[in-house]
C-alpha positions in Angstrom: -14.2 -70.5 -22.6 -12.6 -68.9 -24.8 -15.2 -66.1 -25.7 -14.9 -65.6 -22.4 -11.2 -65.1 -22.3 -11.7 -62.7 -25.8 -13.8 -60.1 -24.3 -12.5 -60.5 -20.7 -8.8 -59.4 -22.7 -11.6 -56.7 -24.7 -12.3 -55.5 -22.1 -8.9 -55.0 -20.8 -7.9 -53.4 -23.4 -10.8 -50.5 -23.9 -12.1 -50.2 -20.0 -8.0 -49.4 -18.6 -7.3 -47.1 -20.9 -11.1 -45.3 -20.1 -10.1 -46.1 -16.3 -7.5 -43.8 -17.1 -8.2 -41.1 -18.7 -10.9 -40.5 -15.9 -8.6 -41.3 -13.8 -6.6 -38.2 -14.7 -9.9 -35.6 -15.7 -10.6 -36.1 -11.5 -7.3 -35.5 -11.0 -7.2 -32.5 -12.5 -10.3 -31.8 -10.9 -9.7 -32.4 -7.2 -7.6 -29.8 -7.3 -10.3 -26.2 -8.1 -12.3 -28.3 -5.2 -14.3 -31.2 -4.8 -16.4 -32.4 -7.5 -19.5 -31.4 -7.4 -22.7 -33.2 -7.3 -24.9 -33.2 -10.8 -27.7 -30.9 -8.3 -25.2 -28.6 -7.6 -25.0 -25.1 -9.2 -21.5 -24.4 -10.6 -20.5 -19.7 -11.0 -18.3 -20.2 -13.9 -15.0 -18.8 -13.3 -13.7 -15.7 -15.3 -10.1 -16.1 -16.3 -10.5 -13.4 -18.6 -9.5 -10.3 -15.8 -6.2 -8.1 -15.6 -3.1 -10.0 -14.1 -2.6 -10.3 -10.7 0.4 -7.8 -10.7 -1.5 -5.3 -12.8 -3.1 -5.1 -9.8 -1.2 -4.0 -7.8 0.7 -1.7 -9.7 -2.9 0.6 -9.8 -1.7 0.6 -5.5 1.8 0.8 -5.8 3.2 4.3 -4.8 6.8 5.3 -4.8 8.3 4.8 -1.1 9.5 8.5 -1.9 7.6 11.2 -2.6 8.1 13.9 -5.3 10.2 15.9 -3.5 12.7 13.6 -2.4 11.2 13.1 1.4 10.3 9.8 3.7 6.0 9.5 2.8 3.6 9.3 5.8 0.7 6.8 4.8 -2.1 9.2 6.1 -5.5 7.4 6.8 -6.2 4.4 4.4 -3.8 5.7 2.0 -6.5 8.3 2.1 -3.8 11.0 1.5 0.0 10.9 2.8 2.5 13.3 3.8 6.1 13.7 3.0 8.6 15.3 5.0 11.2 16.9 3.8 14.1 18.5 6.2 17.7 19.5 5.6 21.0 20.9 7.6 19.8 24.3 7.3 17.0 23.3 10.2 13.5 23.7 7.9 11.3 20.9 8.3 9.2 21.1 5.3 5.2 18.6 4.7 3.5 18.3 2.4 0.2 16.9 1.3 0.3 14.3 -1.6 -2.8 13.0 -2.9 -3.7 8.3 -2.4 -1.1 7.5 -4.7 2.2 10.2 -3.1 2.4 11.9 -6.7 0.6 15.0 -6.4 0.4 17.9 -3.8 -3.4 18.6 -2.4 -3.7 22.0 -0.8 -5.9 21.7 1.9 -8.0 24.7 3.8 -5.7 23.6 7.3 -3.8 26.8 8.4 -0.9 24.7 9.9 -0.7 20.5 11.3 1.6 19.6 14.3 4.1 17.3 14.1 4.3 15.1 18.1 7.8 13.7 19.1 8.4 11.7 22.7 11.7 11.2 23.3 13.1 10.2 26.3 10.7 10.4 28.4 9.9 13.9 27.3 6.9 14.7 24.5 7.2 17.6 22.9 5.0 19.9 19.8 5.6 21.4 16.8 3.1 24.1 15.2 4.2 23.7 11.0 2.4 26.9 9.3 0.7 26.5 6.0 3.1 28.2 3.8 1.2 28.8 0.2 2.6 27.5 -3.1 1.9 29.6 -5.6 -0.4 26.7 -8.1 -2.2 26.6 -4.5 -5.8 27.9 -4.2 -6.6 31.2 -2.1 -7.1 30.1 1.3 -5.8 26.9 0.6 -2.4 25.3 0.9 -0.2 21.7 0.5 2.6 22.7 2.1 3.3 23.8 5.9 7.1 24.5 6.6 9.1 25.1 9.8 12.9 26.3 10.4 13.3 24.7 13.6 16.9 23.2 14.0 15.5 21.2 17.2 13.3 19.9 15.6 15.3 18.5 12.5 17.8 17.2 14.5 14.7 15.2 16.6 13.6 14.0 13.2 16.9 12.3 12.6 17.1 10.4 16.3 16.3 6.9 16.8 15.2 7.0 20.2 12.1 8.8 18.7 8.4 7.9 18.4 7.4 10.8 15.9 4.1 11.4 14.3 2.5 13.8 12.5 -1.1 15.8 13.0 -3.1 17.4 10.6 -6.6 18.4 9.3 -8.0 17.3 6.1 -11.7 18.1 4.9 -12.8 18.4 8.4 -11.0 15.3 9.2 -8.2 14.4 11.9 -5.4 12.0 10.1 -2.0 11.0 11.9 0.6 9.0 11.1 3.7 8.2 11.9 7.4 9.3 10.4 9.5 6.7 10.5 13.2 6.9 10.1 14.9 6.3 6.8 18.6 6.7 6.4 19.4 5.6 3.6 22.7 6.7 1.3 20.0 9.2 -0.6 18.5 10.6 2.4 19.5 14.3 2.7 20.3 16.1 5.2 
């Protein structure tokens, strides 16, 4: 009988720690999902890629354009437009790249700003204003001096959309009303 007591005691001494370690291992595996069966093919987990913050930084861009204007997303961020206006009544729109950092000259001769307010729709055509660095026949800037347009861009009651053709494709984006302490009017 002593042999069985010794064997039982030895089994407890050896088996309990092994069972505890097994439980810890299985608990760690449960965070990744269920434990696969021996016949299940498991894909390796790659952990040496760039951190998620680096991937998001690639997509990130400023909330203000290089000319200190408000940004408008065009398409699925294929392009951006930067809207700049001041008290003089001049409204300028710059066509920018997908990162909203550099101007992109396009062959459009004008772009349109559509405004709806107080049940009334208005349309403003901004002609191309070729910058010195733009190639011949293309422009990255469109401008119009119009006090009413500048005033309407500041109106919270107005719904404002910009429409422009780039490489034969029509792009449209909402112009938001940005009134922060930095916004210069």
